[in-house]
C-alpha positions in Angstrom: 199.3 79.6 87.7 197.5 82.8 86.5 196.3 85.2 89.2 192.7 86.2 89.1 191.0 89.4 90.1 187.7 91.0 91.0 186.7 93.2 88.0 183.9 95.7 87.7 182.7 96.5 84.1 180.9 99.8 83.7 179.1 100.5 80.4 175.6 101.8 79.5 175.5 99.3 76.6 174.1 96.0 77.7 175.9 94.0 75.0 179.3 95.4 75.9 178.8 94.7 79.6 177.6 91.2 79.0 180.3 90.4 76.4 183.1 91.5 78.8 181.5 89.7 81.7 181.1 86.4 79.9 184.6 86.5 78.4 186.4 87.5 81.6 184.4 85.0 83.7 185.3 82.2 81.4 189.0 82.8 82.0 188.5 82.8 85.8 188.0 86.4 86.9 185.2 87.4 89.2 183.2 90.0 87.2 180.7 92.6 88.5 178.7 94.9 86.2 177.2 98.4 86.4 175.3 100.4 83.8 176.4 103.9 85.0 178.8 105.8 87.2 176.6 106.2 90.4 175.8 102.5 90.4 179.5 101.7 89.9 180.4 103.8 92.9 177.9 101.9 95.1 179.4 98.6 94.0 183.0 99.8 94.6 182.1 100.8 98.2 180.6 97.4 98.9 182.6 94.9 96.8 186.1 96.6 96.6 187.1 95.4 93.1 190.7 95.4 92.1 190.1 96.6 88.5 187.4 98.8 86.9 186.8 98.8 83.2 184.7 101.9 82.3 183.3 103.3 79.1 184.6 106.8 78.4 181.2 108.1 77.1 178.2 107.5 79.4 175.2 109.6 80.2 175.4 111.5 83.5 178.8 110.6 84.8 181.4 110.0 82.1 184.4 107.7 82.4 186.9 110.5 83.4 184.6 111.7 86.2 184.2 108.1 87.4 187.9 107.7 87.3 188.4 110.7 89.5 185.8 109.4 92.0 187.4 106.0 92.1 190.8 107.5 92.8 189.3 109.4 95.8 187.8 106.2 97.2 190.9 104.0 96.7 194.1 104.9 94.9 194.9 101.2 94.7 192.0 100.4 92.3 193.3 100.5 88.7 191.0 101.8 85.9 190.9 100.8 82.2 189.0 103.1 79.9 186.9 101.8 76.9 186.9 104.3 74.1 185.8 104.6 70.5 188.5 105.3 67.9 187.5 109.0 67.6 187.9 109.5 71.3 191.4 108.3 71.7 192.8 111.8 72.6 190.3 111.9 75.4 191.4 108.5 76.5 195.0 109.7 76.6 193.8 112.5 78.8 192.2 109.9 81.1 195.6 108.2 81.4 197.1 111.5 82.5 194.4 111.6 85.2 195.5 108.2 86.4 193.9 105.5 84.2 196.1 102.5 83.7 195.4 102.1 80.0 192.6 102.1 77.4 191.0 99.7 74.9 189.2 100.6 71.7 185.8 99.8 70.4 185.1 97.4 68.8 187.5 95.7 71.1 189.1 92.3 70.9 188.3 90.2 74.0 191.8 88.7 73.9 193.3 92.2 74.1 191.2 92.9 77.1 192.2 89.6 78.7 195.9 90.2 78.1 195.7 93.8 79.5 194.0 92.5 82.7 196.7 89.8 83.1 199.3 92.4 82.7 197.6 94.6 85.2 197.1 91.8 87.7 200.8 91.0 87.5 201.5 94.8 88.0 199.4 94.7 91.1 201.2 91.6 92.4 204.5 93.3 92.1 203.1 96.4 93.9 201.9 94.1 96.7 205.4 92.6 97.0 206.9 96.0 97.1 204.5 97.1 99.8 205.5 94.0 101.8 209.1 94.9 101.4 208.3 98.5 102.4 206.6 97.2 105.6 209.8 95.5 106.5 211.7 98.7 105.9 209.1 100.7 107.9 210.6 99.3 111.1 213.4 101.7 110.6 211.0 104.6 110.5 208.4 103.5 113.1 207.6 106.0 115.8 209.3 103.6 118.2 212.5 104.3 116.4 212.2 108.0 116.7 214.1 108.0 119.9 212.0 110.2 122.2 211.6 110.3 126.0 211.3 114.1 126.4 207.8 115.6 126.5 208.4 117.8 123.5 209.4 115.0 121.2 206.5 112.8 122.5 204.2 115.6 121.5 205.8 115.7 118.1 205.1 112.0 117.6 201.5 112.5 118.5 201.2 115.2 115.9 202.8 113.0 113.3 200.3 110.2 114.0 197.4 112.6 113.3 198.9 114.4 110.3 200.0 111.1 108.6 196.4 110.1 108.1 195.6 113.3 106.2 196.8 114.7 102.8 197.9 118.1 104.1 201.2 119.7 103.2 203.6 119.7 106.2 206.4 122.2 107.0 209.0 120.8 109.4 211.1 123.4 111.1 214.1 123.1 113.3 217.9 123.5 113.5 220.2 121.6 111.2 220.6 118.0 112.4 217.4 117.7 114.4 216.0 114.9 112.2 213.6 116.6 109.8 213.9 114.0 107.1 213.4 111.2 109.6 210.1 112.8 110.6 209.1 113.2 106.9 209.8 109.5 106.3 207.8 108.5 109.3 204.9 110.6 108.2 205.0 109.0 104.8 205.4 105.5 106.1 202.2 105.9 108.3 200.1 107.4 105.5 198.0 105.7 102.8 200.7 106.6 100.3 203.3 104.3 102.1 203.3 101.8 99.2 204.3 104.6 96.8 207.6 106.5 96.4 209.2 108.7 99.0 211.4 111.1 97.1 213.8 113.6 98.8 215.3 116.7 97.2 217.7 119.2 98.7 216.8 122.7 97.4 220.2 124.0 98.5 222.3 121.4 96.8 221.6 122.6 93.2 221.7 125.9 91.3 218.3 127.3 90.1 218.5 126.0 86.6 219.4 122.4 87.7 216.8 122.4 90.5 214.1 123.3 88.1 215.0 120.4 85.9 215.4 118.1 88.9 211.9 118.9 90.2 209.9 119.2 86.9 212.0 117.3 84.4 212.9 118.5 80.9 212.3 117.7 77.3 215.0 116.5 74.9 216.9 119.5 73.5 215.4 122.0 75.9 218.9 123.2 76.9 222.5 122.4 76.2 223.2 118.9 77.5 219.5 117.8 77.5 220.2 114.8 75.2 217.0 112.9 76.3 213.7 113.5 78.0 214.0 113.3 81.8 211.2 112.9 84.3 211.4 115.2 87.3 211.0 114.3 90.9 207.3 115.3 90.9 206.6 112.6 88.3 208.8 110.1 90.1 206.9 110.8 93.3 203.4 110.5 91.7 200.9 109.1 94.2 203.6 109.3 96.9 205.4 111.9 98.9 208.0 114.5 97.8 210.2 115.8 100.6 211.7 119.3 99.8 214.5 119.9 102.2 216.0 123.3 102.9 212.9 124.9 101.2 214.1 128.4 102.4 217.0 128.3 99.8 214.6 128.0 96.9 214.8 130.9 94.3 211.8 133.2 93.6 211.4 131.6 90.1 211.2 128.0 91.4 208.8 129.2 94.1 206.4 130.4 91.4 206.5 127.0 89.7 206.0 125.1 93.0 203.0 127.3 94.0 201.4 126.3 90.7 201.9 122.6 91.3 200.4 122.9 94.7 197.4 124.9 93.5 196.7 123.2 90.1 198.3 119.8 90.7 200.0 120.0 87.4 203.3 121.3 85.9 205.1 121.5 82.6 208.6 120.0 82.0 211.4 122.5 81.1 211.1 123.1 77.4 207.7 121.4 77.2 204.2 122.6 76.5 202.0 119.7 77.7 200.7 120.0 81.3 201.3 116.9 83.4 198.9 116.0 86.2 200.3 114.6 89.4 199.0 113.5 92.8 201.9 114.2 95.2 201.9 115.0 98.9 204.6 117.7 99.6 206.4 117.8 102.9 209.0 120.5 103.2 211.6 121.4 105.8 213.8 124.3 106.7 216.2 125.5 109.4 215.5 129.2 108.4 212.8 131.5 109.9 210.5 131.4 106.8 208.1 133.9 108.2 210.9 136.4 108.7 212.0 135.7 105.1 208.4 136.5 104.0 208.6 139.8 105.8 211.8 140.6 104.0 210.3 139.7 100.6 212.7 136.7 100.2 209.9 134.1 100.2 206.4 134.2 98.7 203.7 134.6 101.4 201.1 132.6 99.4 203.6 129.7 99.0 204.4 129.9 102.7 200.8 129.4 103.6 200.4 126.6 101.0 203.4 124.7 102.5 202.6 125.5 106.1 199.1 123.9 106.5 200.6 121.9 109.4 203.8 122.9 111.1 206.0 120.4 113.0 208.7 122.1 115.0 211.6 119.9 116.1 213.4 121.0 119.3 217.2 121.2 119.3 219.0 118.5 121.3 220.0 120.9 124.0 216.3 121.3 124.8 215.6 117.6 125.0 218.4 116.5 127.3 216.3 113.5 128.5 216.8 111.9 125.0 220.6 112.2 125.0 221.4 108.9 126.9 218.9 107.0 124.8 220.3 108.4 121.5 223.8 107.7 122.7 223.0 104.1 123.4 221.2 103.7 120.1 224.1 105.0 118.1 226.6 102.9 120.2 224.8 99.7 119.3 224.5 100.7 115.7 228.1 101.6 115.1 229.5 98.8 117.3 227.9 96.3 115.0 228.9 98.1 111.8 232.5 98.4 112.9 232.7 94.9 114.6 233.7 96.4 117.9 232.8 95.0 121.4 231.8 98.3 122.9 229.0 98.1 125.5 228.5 101.5 127.1 229.8 104.9 128.3 231.7 105.7 131.4 229.9 108.1 133.9 232.4 110.9 132.9 231.6 110.3 129.1 227.9 110.4 129.8 228.3 113.6 131.8 230.2 115.1 128.9 227.4 114.2 126.5 224.8 115.8 128.7 226.8 119.0 129.3 227.8 119.7 125.7 225.5 122.0 123.7 225.5 120.0 120.4 225.2 122.9 117.9 224.9 120.2 115.2 222.2 118.4 117.2 221.5 114.7 116.6 223.6 114.6 113.4 226.7 115.9 115.2 226.1 113.5 118.1 225.8 110.5 115.7 229.1 111.6 114.0 230.9 112.0 117.4 229.8 108.6 118.7 230.7 106.8 115.4 234.2 108.2 115.7 234.4 107.3 119.4 233.5 103.7 118.6 236.2 103.5 115.9 238.9 105.0 118.3 237.8 103.1 121.4 240.3 100.5 122.8 238.1 99.3 125.7 234.5 98.0 126.0 233.5 101.3 127.7 233.7 104.7 125.9 235.8 107.1 128.0 235.9 110.9 127.7 239.3 110.6 125.9 237.6 108.5 123.1 235.3 111.3 122.2 236.5 113.2 119.1 238.1 116.6 119.1 240.2 117.6 122.1 238.2 120.8 122.4 235.0 118.8 122.8 236.6 116.9 125.6 237.6 120.2 127.2 234.0 121.4 126.8 232.7 118.3 128.4 234.8 118.7 131.5 234.0 122.4 131.8 232.6 123.4 135.2 228.8 123.6 135.1 228.8 127.3 135.8 230.5 128.1 132.5 228.0 129.4 130.0 227.1 126.8 127.3 227.1 129.4 124.6 230.7 130.2 125.5 231.5 126.5 125.2 230.0 126.5 121.7 231.8 129.7 120.8 235.1 128.3 121.9 234.5 125.0 120.1 233.6 126.7 116.8 236.6 129.0 117.1 238.9 126.0 117.7 237.6 124.0 114.7 237.8 127.1 112.4 241.4 127.7 113.5 242.3 124.0 113.1 240.9 124.0 109.5 242.7 127.2 108.6 239.4 129.1 108.2 237.9 126.6 105.8 234.2 126.9 106.6 233.2 123.9 104.4 235.6 121.6 106.3 234.7 123.1 109.7 231.0 122.7 109.0 231.6 119.0 108.1 233.5 118.4 111.3 230.8 120.1 113.4 228.0 118.3 111.6 226.2 121.5 110.6 225.5 123.3 107.4 227.9 125.9 106.0 225.2 128.5 106.3 224.5 127.7 110.0 228.3 127.9 110.7 228.5 131.3 109.0 225.5 132.5 111.0 226.9 131.3 114.3 230.4 132.7 113.6 228.8 136.1 112.8 226.6 136.0 116.0 229.7 135.2 118.1 231.9 137.8 116.3 234.4 135.2 115.1 236.7 136.2 112.3 239.2 133.5 111.2 241.2 134.4 108.1 241.3 131.6 105.6 244.8 130.2 105.0 245.7 129.3 101.4 247.4 125.8 101.6 247.7 125.5 97.8 251.3 126.9 97.7 
């Protein structure tokens, strides 16, 4: 059975309006008509049609201006442009602005009907995708951001407000504090939730590859570019692009990003044609970007573009109230995944979790509990089940011992154990290599790397 839709036909020519109305009504669609842009906007506000078919050339408000206004009212309404043969280039411009497709005058009614059937099916698939996304949203609901501490509850309240806006957001905090989870929660509560959420790590790729990753490239634009590739901005169109570790972005990429934020368009690597996009940008960093601006390492104008709203995530050591809740959450998760009958923590193990400073924050804690679940021989996690002997020692340290000293000793032990391999040590600690370097430098740790290749 064919699905039907509520369609609005907008054209200043009576014969065109009536012909389309009669034809589409005969095949079962509910058809509304308007003779100009302002009248169409009034009908859209009241009737909420699924599809708008609008003439490109109309007195007063033309089809492209109407398209822009429709997208502001409801991004879910799809627009088809009617154009004369000589105006096809302009119709293609309209598609770059967000039109679904165009039909030419004099048009074939069957072509219009088939196009609408295709569009209705497209909308059905989108609705099913949204329903699936709603099921997945449970993972990112505010209830699943484990938070009992006042500071994290305040963060959640900020997310609730910010999610309803279109503002850029800069999430700051130490490595492992859950910045991507906050970005996902913000997206899932926004009107863009049915559209893509795309994440990119700005530190994972060298400058040349990051540029291609973000903006795409044309075939033959560089060695190895055997085909045209869409960048993440195109993939995330009408959705959210999450730029992690934004502080690692090079000066050249910063310039390109600033242009996208200001002009809402970009050019693929090796291309000449500007591409319009509607993307909300959420970025994150564990660096002090303002300090980087002062040192000339980060553009000031880009910083203010990204930092319309700042969400600062506290480190785990400053939200101790959340540690037992997080520990139980991870215990349940990994007990199921590993088919282990583990039900809780001994008082000594809980005391250890509360005393330890967690330099890798929630990520380090998640890793530690997963390993404890795998190693556990009894239904209750004991101190001895917790990974790394030096962590156990840290957990049993008398309260008067400075936590920074505990962290220093722990980092030194891991570096020594890995033979000075910072990459491996960072993995074990659950922190980034850069964070490990910074902490080792701050504590004055010098561990010579051992070459094990001989």
